[in-house]
C-alpha positions, 0 to 999 in steps of 0.5 A, spaced: 599 477 533 602 482 528 602 489 529 598 491 523 592 486 525 592 489 533 592 496 530 586 494 525 582 491 531 583 497 536 580 501 530 575 497 530 573 497 537 574 504 537 568 504 532 564 500 536 565 503 543 567 510 541 573 510 546 576 505 551 577 507 558 581 501 560 585 497 555 585 491 560 578 490 558 580 488 551 584 482 553 577 479 555 574 480 548 576 476 541 583 480 541 586 475 546 585 469 541 590 473 537 595 475 542 601 470 543 602 473 550 595 476 552 598 480 558 604 483 554 602 491 555 609 492 551 606 489 545 600 493 545 603 500 547 608 499 540 601 498 536 598 504 540 604 509 538 604 507 531 597 509 531 598 515 535 604 517 530 599 517 524 594 522 529 589 516 528 588 515 536 590 519 542 592 514 548 594 515 555 598 511 560 596 508 567 600 504 572 597 499 577 600 494 582 599 487 583 602 483 589 604 476 590 606 473 596 613 471 599 615 464 601 615 467 608 608 470 607 605 463 605 608 460 612 605 465 616 598 464 612 599 456 614 602 457 621 600 464 624 603 471 624 610 471 628 606 476 633 600 471 634 605 465 635 608 469 641 601 471 644 599 463 643 605 461 647 604 465 653 598 464 658 595 469 663 598 466 669 604 463 668 609 468 665 615 466 660 622 469 660 625 471 653 629 464 652 623 460 654 619 464 648 625 462 643 625 455 645 617 455 644 616 459 637 624 460 634 628 465 634 625 469 628 618 469 631 620 471 638 625 477 635 619 479 630 613 477 634 615 480 641 615 487 639 609 487 634 605 483 640 607 489 644 605 494 639 598 491 639 597 491 646 597 483 646 602 481 651 605 485 657 611 484 661 612 483 669 619 482 672 622 480 666 616 475 665 611 475 659 604 474 659 598 474 655 594 481 656 588 479 652 584 473 651 582 474 644 586 477 638 585 478 630 591 476 626 590 482 622 597 480 618 594 473 616 588 476 614 591 481 609 595 476 606 589 472 605 586 477 602 592 479 597 592 472 595 585 472 593 585 479 590 592 481 588 592 487 592 589 491 598 585 497 599 589 499 606 595 503 604 598 503 611 597 496 611 600 495 604 606 499 606 607 495 612 607 488 609 612 491 603 617 493 608 617 486 612 618 484 605 612 479 605 609 481 599 612 483 592 609 488 588 609 488 580 607 494 576 602 493 570 601 498 565 594 499 561 591 505 557 585 509 555 584 510 548 580 515 544 579 517 537 584 522 534 584 527 529 585 523 523 581 517 526 578 512 521 575 505 522 580 502 517 588 502 518 591 507 513 598 506 510 602 513 510 607 514 505 614 516 508 617 519 501 615 523 495 618 519 490 620 521 482 615 515 480 609 518 484 610 525 481 611 522 474 605 518 474 601 522 478 599 517 483 601 522 489 594 525 488 591 519 491 596 517 497 596 519 504 603 522 506 606 521 513 606 528 517 613 531 517 615 532 525 619 539 524 620 539 532 623 532 532 630 533 535 633 527 531 639 523 532 646 526 535 651 524 530 657 520 532 662 525 530 669 525 532 672 530 538 678 533 540 682 531 546 683 536 551 690 536 550 689 538 543 684 543 545 689 546 549 695 545 544 691 549 539 690 555 544 698 555 545 699 555 537 694 561 536 698 565 541 705 563 538 702 565 531 699 571 534 706 573 537 709 572 530 712 565 531 714 560 526 713 552 528 719 548 528 718 541 525 718 536 531 716 529 527 723 526 529 722 522 536 729 519 536 735 523 536 742 522 537 746 524 544 750 529 540 743 533 538 739 531 545 745 533 550 752 534 547 750 540 542 746 543 548 753 543 552 750 538 557 756 534 560 757 526 558 757 525 565 750 528 567 746 524 571 740 525 566 744 521 561 744 515 565 739 509 564 734 510 569 732 517 566 733 516 559 730 511 553 736 508 549 735 505 542 737 498 542 737 497 534 740 501 531 745 503 536 749 509 533 748 515 528 753 518 524 756 525 525 754 529 519 758 535 520 765 533 523 767 541 523 762 542 528 762 536 532 770 537 533 768 544 536 763 541 540 768 536 543 773 541 544 768 546 548 766 540 552 773 538 554 777 544 554 772 550 554 773 556 550 768 562 548 770 565 556 769 558 559 773 552 561 769 547 559 768 540 563 775 538 563 773 531 562 774 526 556 769 527 550 767 520 548 765 519 540 761 512 542 757 516 547 755 522 542 753 517 537 748 513 541 740 514 539 735 516 544 728 517 545 728 525 545 728 527 552 726 535 550 724 538 544 730 543 545 734 538 541 730 540 535 731 547 537 739 546 537 738 544 530 734 550 528 739 554 531 745 551 527 741 551 520 740 559 522 747 560 523 749 556 516 744 560 512 746 564 506 745 571 507 748 572 514 744 571 521 736 574 521 732 574 527 727 569 528 722 567 533 720 559 533 716 554 537 714 547 538 709 543 541 710 535 541 712 529 545 718 528 549 720 521 553 723 520 560 724 514 564 720 516 570 715 512 574 708 513 573 704 516 578 698 521 578 702 527 576 708 524 571 708 519 565 714 516 561 712 521 555 708 528 555 708 534 551 713 540 551 711 547 549 718 550 547 719 557 545 726 560 542 727 568 540 734 569 537 736 576 536 742 581 537 743 584 544 737 582 547 737 581 554 734 577 560 730 583 561 727 582 554 726 574 556 722 577 563 718 582 559 716 576 553 714 571 559 709 577 562 706 578 555 705 571 553 702 568 560 698 574 560 694 571 554 693 565 558 690 569 563 696 569 568 698 576 570 701 574 577 708 572 575 714 570 579 721 568 577 726 564 581 734 563 579 735 556 577 740 551 573 740 548 567 746 546 563 745 550 557 742 556 559 745 562 564 742 565 567 736 560 568 729 562 571 724 558 574 717 561 572 711 561 577 704 563 577 699 565 582 693 560 581 687 563 584 683 557 584 688 553 588 690 560 592 698 559 591 704 560 587 705 554 582 711 552 578 709 553 570 715 553 566 723 554 565 727 559 562 733 562 560 739 565 555 742 559 551 750 559 553 755 561 549 758 554 549 752 552 546 751 558 540 758 559 538 760 553 536 754 553 531 757 559 528 752 564 530 755 572 531 758 574 538 752 579 539 747 574 537 743 572 544 738 566 544 732 566 549 728 560 551 723 557 555 719 551 556 713 548 559 709 542 559 702 541 556 699 536 561 699 541 567 695 547 564 690 542 561 689 538 568 688 545 571 683 548 566 679 541 566 680 540 573 683 533 572 687 531 578 690 524 575 694 525 569 692 518 567 685 520 567 688 525 561 692 520 557 692 513 557 687 507 557 683 510 563 681 516 559 673 517 559 671 518 552 664 521 554 668 526 558 672 528 551 666 528 547 663 533 552 669 537 554 668 545 552 673 548 548 679 552 552 679 559 553 685 562 557 
């Protein structure tokens, strides 16, 4: 039966009866002839919802349960309950031990029936022998099952609950409805218009039409819009802090660098372990890059081999083949070096600057809960005349305070391209301990002087990861839940905007 036909029938029945207290009675009327599935309450509910949305009816849901018998229950009806079987195999004068009971009635009946027969005081135990305690019994379990088989239910809730626990009956929920006339009731089905069209306005037909009431309280469907990943939210917060402090953003869209810019220009020795295959991704094709500024290249080479600017260098051969190799950049400091190089070459002489970058870097590391082969590095560079380590520490305190980290500690460290170098620690109130959050230092003269920067120009640098503060902010313990195929898309959509 189509929905419209069913709705017409319901309205007609309401017109005849005034109200319908139990929709199940409808299925004993001519309506059953029109339904393909006479007992399908979902079909009826759908029709009722349509009528209620037009305020033609009001209806309420009512739930009832019917019960069907399991295979075990049918066996009990045929052969008696387990407790009755145990009682029947005993006598009043000659007792049986447990093994003999199992032999007579089977292990299942012996196990289940013995306890239930004891509970009903049908049997007794004397010296590990079992005897009948009464001469006659009423097999209540079987009687209840026979009643349910005939009527699909049982009036005794306690007995019903017991049979359900024993899994002798299977409940089935049925839905029926009580139906009353609504404010807009009519014996005939009214078709409401949902839209007021321009044609209706032109020909005036809207005056004779009924319009569906607009529901101003409807929540509506949530739009399936995009959402920023937690890393991007934290990244944007970092960018705002940098811009607020007068920094300019460096271009970091070049993931592949030559070893010259990634290592040599930073005064990282060519024999350094970080340049080995187990720490670096080298590019297979093309294999090498060209050297654009031969004069600058020769200064870097001389500084590595024999020193200069107060340094003795590394006293090791400098390979042109090695410096031309291409790598996936291991840090964004390669970009910082190029920006400082352009700063030294700019017309009009040196001008102080503050630069920052936030972008991906790549390292050949084993992936675990806290490490990935690619991650984001946050880096800042300050170049000015006669600035000192004290300026670096003062800047760090201001910068991290804007992130909500006011308790800082600094520990001496070693970096090939900064001297002095400092590791930065902050007290994490949630963890109750000091956590390393970044690295910093003053760029060495061996790195800056070959570029052509004046002797009194000092450069401060610092860096930290983007992933670690994001994991702390969003309480993520495994970095693979933050980046990669295991990311919970729903969590990304629901993550709040970060505020340090």
